[in-house]
C-alpha positions as CSV (number, residue, x, y, z in Angstrom):
1,A,3.7,17.3,-3.8
2,G,0.6,17.0,-6.0
3,A,2.1,14.3,-8.2
4,H,3.4,12.4,-5.2
5,Q,0.0,12.5,-3.6
6,T,-1.7,11.2,-6.8
7,S,0.9,8.4,-7.0
8,A,0.2,7.4,-3.4
9,S,-3.6,7.4,-4.0
10,S,-3.1,5.3,-7.1
11,Q,-1.1,2.7,-5.2
12,E,-3.7,2.7,-2.4
13,L,-6.5,2.2,-5.0
14,S,-4.7,-0.7,-6.7
15,R,-4.2,-2.3,-3.3
16,L,-7.9,-1.9,-2.5
17,A,-8.8,-3.3,-5.9
18,I,-6.7,-6.4,-5.3
19,S,-8.2,-6.9,-1.8
20,F,-11.7,-6.5,-3.3
21,N,-10.9,-9.1,-6.0
22,N,-9.7,-11.5,-3.4
23,L,-12.9,-11.1,-1.5
24,V,-15.1,-11.6,-4.6
25,G,-13.0,-14.7,-5.4
26,K,-13.7,-16.2,-2.0
27,F,-17.4,-15.5,-2.3
28,K,-17.6,-17.1,-5.8
29,V,-16.1,-20.3,-4.5
């Protein structure tokens, strides 16, 4: 269960990072 939880958190973090990058990109333009 621990490993699965970590994997889910990692995916969530990467998704947030992508969304954040998109936001920053919009602000830069």
